[in-house]
C-alpha positions as CSV (number, residue, x, y, z in Angstrom):
1,M,37.8,108.3,179.4
2,K,39.4,105.1,180.6
3,S,36.5,103.1,181.5
4,K,35.5,103.4,177.7
5,R,38.9,102.2,176.6
6,V,39.0,99.0,179.1
7,N,35.2,98.3,178.0
8,S,36.9,98.6,174.3
9,E,39.5,96.1,175.2
10,A,37.4,93.7,176.6
11,S,34.8,93.9,174.0
12,I,38.2,93.1,171.3
13,I,39.1,90.3,173.8
14,E,35.6,89.1,173.7
15,L,35.6,89.1,170.0
16,I,38.8,87.6,169.4
17,D,37.9,84.6,171.6
18,H,34.7,84.4,169.4
19,M,36.7,84.4,166.2
20,E,39.1,81.7,167.9
21,S,36.3,79.3,168.8
22,D,34.7,79.8,165.2
23,L,38.2,79.0,163.9
24,G,38.4,75.9,166.1
25,K,35.1,74.7,164.6
26,L,36.1,75.2,161.3
27,K,39.2,73.3,161.7
28,K,37.4,70.5,163.0
29,A,34.6,70.3,160.5
30,I,37.6,70.2,158.0
31,S,39.3,67.6,159.2
32,N,36.4,65.5,159.7
33,N,36.0,66.2,155.8
34,K,39.1,64.6,155.0
35,Q,40.1,61.1,154.8
36,D,44.0,59.4,154.4
37,G,44.8,63.4,153.8
38,R,42.3,63.8,150.7
39,E,38.9,65.1,151.2
40,K,35.9,63.0,150.9
41,R,34.0,63.0,147.8
42,K,30.5,62.0,147.0
43,P,30.5,58.8,145.1
44,F,30.0,58.9,141.6
45,R,26.2,59.1,140.4
46,S,25.1,58.5,136.7
47,F,23.7,61.0,134.9
48,R,20.6,58.7,134.1
49,E,20.3,58.3,137.7
50,Y,18.8,62.1,138.5
51,E,15.5,62.8,138.4
52,F,15.2,65.4,135.7
53,C,16.7,62.6,133.1
54,G,14.0,61.1,131.2
55,M,11.5,63.3,132.3
56,W,9.9,63.9,128.8
57,K,10.5,60.3,127.7
58,D,6.4,59.6,128.1
59,R,5.2,63.1,126.0
60,E,3.0,62.3,123.1
61,D,3.5,65.9,121.6
62,I,7.1,65.2,120.9
63,K,7.4,61.5,119.9
64,G,9.1,61.0,116.9
65,L,10.5,64.5,116.1
66,S,14.1,65.9,116.6
67,S,14.7,68.2,118.8
68,I,14.6,71.1,115.5
69,E,11.5,70.0,114.6
70,W,9.8,70.1,117.7
71,L,11.0,73.5,118.3
72,T,9.9,74.8,114.8
73,R,6.3,73.3,116.0
74,I,6.3,75.1,119.3
75,R,7.5,78.4,117.6
76,K,5.1,78.2,115.0
77,T,2.2,77.7,117.4
78,Q,3.3,79.9,120.1
79,W,5.1,82.9,118.4
80,R,2.7,83.5,115.5
């Protein structure tokens, strides 16, 4: 009975050491992410710089149509 308790205590201490190590790594990562007391932020990126913006600009089937007109056309051809 006593040997199980010793093994149990040893595994608890090992677990605590592991958790302490992980917490140290987390603290280091957080402190590396701070600059002058503030967290670093990604620089502002204009909405127009994202790849999806303008992805439909060259489509011939929607030129000259409002979004409502285009949806009406799609619904008529696809749902009927």
